[in-house]
C-alpha positions in Angstrom: -19.5 -14.3 -8.8 -16.8 -15.8 -6.9 -16.9 -15.7 -3.0 -12.9 -15.9 -2.9 -10.6 -15.8 -5.4 -6.3 -16.0 -4.9 -4.5 -12.8 -5.0 -2.0 -13.3 -7.8 1.7 -11.7 -7.6 0.7 -9.2 -10.3 -1.9 -7.8 -8.6 -1.4 -3.1 -8.3 -3.7 -3.2 -5.1 -6.7 -4.5 -3.3 -8.9 -1.6 -2.5 -12.8 -1.3 -0.8 -15.7 -0.5 -3.2 -18.9 0.9 -2.6 -21.0 -1.5 -4.7 -24.4 -3.2 -3.4 -22.8 -6.4 -4.7 -19.5 -6.5 -3.5 -17.2 -5.0 -1.1 -13.8 -5.0 -2.3 -11.6 -5.5 -5.7 -8.4 -6.5 -6.7 -6.7 -4.3 -9.5 -4.5 -6.3 -11.5 -2.9 -4.5 -14.7 -5.4 -6.4 -17.1 -8.7 -6.6 -15.0 -10.6 -5.9 -12.1 -11.6 -8.9 -9.7 -14.7 -8.1 -7.5 -15.1 -9.7 -4.2 -18.1 -10.1 -1.8 -15.2 -10.1 1.2 -13.8 -7.1 2.6 -9.9 -6.8 1.9 -8.8 -8.0 5.3 -11.1 -11.0 5.0 -9.8 -11.8 1.2 -6.1 -11.5 2.4 -6.9 -13.4 5.7 -8.5 -16.3 3.4 -5.4 -16.2 0.8 -2.8 -16.8 4.0 -4.9 -19.5 5.4 -5.5 -21.4 2.4 -2.4 -21.0 0.9 0.1 -20.5 3.7 -1.3 -22.2 6.5 -1.2 -18.9 8.7 -3.7 -15.8 9.1 -3.7 -12.0 8.9 -3.2 -11.9 12.7 -0.5 -14.3 13.0 1.4 -12.0 10.3 0.6 -8.9 12.1 1.7 -10.6 15.6 4.7 -11.5 13.7 5.5 -7.9 12.6 4.7 -6.9 16.1 7.6 -9.0 17.5 9.9 -9.0 15.3 9.8 -5.3 13.5 8.2 -3.3 16.6 5.3 -2.2 14.1 2.1 -2.4 16.0 -0.6 -0.4 13.5 -0.9 -0.2 9.9 2.2 -2.5 9.1 3.0 -4.4 6.0 2.2 -7.9 5.6 4.5 -10.4 3.9 2.3 -12.7 1.8 5.2 -14.8 0.4 8.6 -14.6 1.9 10.0 -16.6 -1.1 9.0 -14.5 -3.8 9.1 -11.3 -1.8 5.5 -10.7 -2.4 4.5 -7.7 0.3 1.4 -5.8 0.7 1.0 -2.5 2.8 -2.0 -0.9 3.5 -3.0 2.9 3.4 -6.1 3.2 5.4 -6.4 1.6 8.6 -8.0 -1.8 9.2 -10.2 -0.7 11.8 -13.1 -1.2 9.6 -11.3 -4.7 8.0 -11.8 -2.9 4.8 -8.3 -1.2 4.1 -6.5 -0.2 0.9 -4.0 -2.7 0.0 -0.8 -1.9 -2.0 1.7 -4.3 -3.6 5.3 -3.5 -3.1 6.6 -4.7 -6.0 3.9 -3.0 -8.4 4.1 0.4 -6.7 6.9 2.6 -8.3 6.5 6.2 -6.2 4.0 9.2 -5.2 3.4 12.4 -6.5 1.1 14.9 -6.1 -1.4 15.5 -9.1 -1.1 18.6 -10.7 -5.1 18.9 -10.4 -6.3 19.1 -7.2 -9.7 17.4 -7.2 -10.0 16.3 -3.9 -7.0 13.9 -4.2 -3.9 14.7 -1.9 -1.5 11.8 -3.9 -0.9 10.0 -7.0 0.3 6.4 -6.5 2.3 5.4 -9.8 2.5 1.7 -10.9 4.9 -0.4 -13.1 2.5 -0.8 -15.4 2.5 3.0 -16.3 -0.8 3.4 -14.5 -2.0 5.7 -11.7 -4.2 5.8 -8.7 -5.2 8.9 -7.1 -5.8 8.8 -3.3 -7.0 11.3 -0.3 -3.7 10.6 1.4 -1.1 12.8 2.5 2.1 12.3 0.5 4.3 11.9 3.3 2.2 8.9 5.0 2.2 7.4 1.9 6.0 7.5 1.5 6.6 6.7 5.5 4.3 3.7 4.6 6.2 2.7 1.4 9.6 3.1 3.4 8.4 0.8 6.2 7.5 -1.5 4.1 11.0 -1.6 2.1 12.6 -1.6 5.9 10.6 -4.9 6.7 11.5 -6.3 3.4 15.0 -5.4 4.0 15.5 -7.2 7.4 13.0 -10.2 6.4 15.8 -11.1 3.5 18.6 -10.6 5.9 17.0 -12.9 8.5 16.3 -15.4 5.7 19.8 -15.1 4.1 21.7 -15.5 7.4 19.6 -16.5 10.3 22.7 -17.6 12.1 24.6 -14.5 12.1 21.5 -12.0 12.4 20.1 -13.9 15.8 23.7 -14.1 17.1 24.3 -10.4 16.6 20.9 -9.4 18.1 21.6 -11.6 21.1 24.7 -10.1 22.0 23.4 -6.7 21.4 20.6 -7.5 24.5 
């Protein structure tokens, strides 16, 4: 088993698992890829290896630019709008991360078998989680706001920073 694998843009989610041999898995439309790393360590290694930054640096950027201090989305690749957002706290460094581009919507499962929310993905599949649907939608909206602001800054930095300096 590989100790580190790249996370590709078509990932649906990165989740912690309870298994004796590995701690997390990346779930793609056509496969599952297990790892001995926690989800946060996996994202950190990916960011360091491919983009020369770390998860901590991305979180610091999120605090500075967007004012988000906890459970914030992480921009993996700004040029392709590859953004992942957590549904669980990374307090234990093994959060459930969703790919914004793969997530369609949230609903309440018809059979309430201990799960509160159903996450629908762009390949027609879903995952049931025990998080409040309002919380999931809030995380999704927060991620859309970060992506929108990031795109505007990238496309018009001179206008954006000029307007921001006049506001202060």
